[in-house]
C-alpha positions in Angstrom: 58.6 129.2 145.2 61.1 128.5 142.5 62.9 125.6 144.5 59.7 123.9 145.5 58.4 124.1 142.1 61.3 122.5 140.8 61.3 119.4 143.5 57.7 118.9 142.4 58.5 118.7 139.0 61.2 116.5 139.4 59.2 114.2 141.5 56.4 114.0 138.8 59.0 113.4 136.1 60.6 110.3 138.0 57.0 108.8 138.4 56.7 108.7 134.5 60.1 107.4 133.8 60.0 103.6 132.7 61.3 101.2 135.5 63.0 98.0 134.3 62.9 94.7 136.6 63.4 91.0 136.5 60.7 88.7 138.2 61.2 85.4 137.1 58.6 82.4 137.2 59.3 78.7 137.7 59.1 78.2 133.8 59.9 81.5 132.6 62.4 84.4 132.7 60.2 87.4 133.2 61.0 91.3 133.0 58.7 94.1 133.6 59.0 97.2 132.4 56.5 99.6 134.4 55.3 103.0 132.9 55.1 102.5 129.3 51.6 103.9 128.4 51.3 102.9 124.8 49.1 100.2 123.4 50.6 96.9 122.8 50.5 96.9 118.9 53.4 100.1 119.5 55.9 97.5 121.1 58.2 94.9 119.2 60.2 92.3 121.3 62.8 90.6 119.5 65.9 88.6 119.7 69.3 89.8 118.5 71.3 86.7 117.5 74.4 88.7 116.8 74.8 90.7 120.2 72.9 88.1 122.0 70.2 90.0 123.8 66.6 90.7 123.6 65.6 94.0 121.9 62.4 96.2 123.1 61.6 99.1 120.8 58.4 101.2 120.1 57.0 101.9 116.8 57.0 105.9 117.9 60.7 105.9 118.8 59.8 106.8 122.5 61.3 103.6 124.0 64.2 101.4 123.3 66.3 99.0 125.7 68.5 96.0 124.8 69.3 93.3 127.5 71.2 90.1 127.7 69.7 86.9 129.4 72.6 85.7 131.8 71.3 82.3 132.8 71.3 81.5 128.9 75.1 82.8 128.7 76.1 80.5 131.7 74.9 77.4 130.1 76.0 78.4 126.8 72.5 78.4 125.1 71.4 80.4 122.3 68.5 82.9 121.9 65.6 81.3 120.6 62.8 84.1 119.2 60.2 81.6 119.5 60.5 81.2 123.4 59.7 84.8 123.7 56.3 86.5 124.3 55.3 89.7 125.5 51.9 91.5 127.2 50.5 94.6 127.9 48.4 95.5 131.2 48.4 98.3 133.5 51.1 100.7 131.7 53.7 97.5 132.3 55.3 95.6 129.5 55.7 91.8 130.5 58.3 90.3 128.5 58.8 86.3 129.2 61.1 83.8 127.7 60.3 80.3 128.4 63.1 78.5 130.2 64.9 76.0 128.2 65.2 72.4 129.4 68.6 72.5 130.4 67.9 75.5 132.6 65.1 73.7 134.2 66.9 70.7 134.8 69.8 72.6 136.5 67.6 74.7 138.7 65.9 71.5 140.1 69.1 69.7 140.8 70.0 73.0 142.5 66.7 72.9 144.7 67.3 69.3 145.6 71.1 70.0 146.7 69.6 73.3 148.8 67.2 71.0 150.5 70.1 68.7 151.5 72.1 71.4 153.2 71.0 72.0 156.8 70.6 75.6 157.8 72.6 77.1 161.1 69.3 77.6 162.8 67.3 74.1 161.9 65.6 72.7 164.6 62.7 70.3 165.2 60.6 73.4 165.6 60.9 73.7 169.7 61.5 77.0 170.7 63.4 77.4 174.0 63.4 80.5 176.2 65.6 81.1 178.8 
């Protein structure tokens, strides 16, 4: 009984741990932190200019997270707190950072270049069988 009980407790505990993931949109960088049950007014999301990162914290001191935005580092752009927003729904905190013009232009140029490149398996759509 002891071993089985311990496994069940570990599974339950894992289900309640926050899960941090990145999920970008066309116009913004977006991060989702699942399994955060507190109301929206408990969260503070801000930019730390000194460390070049975004900081998420709760007023009840139950959660704290710092993360950088490598895309901005790549283009040597500074973080702007006015481009940062967040929402909370279904135990998920959604943090959005609106992409700067420089990043949008670079991404559109990259997409144009990728469209020019032919894939190894490109064809006219005719599927030939043996």
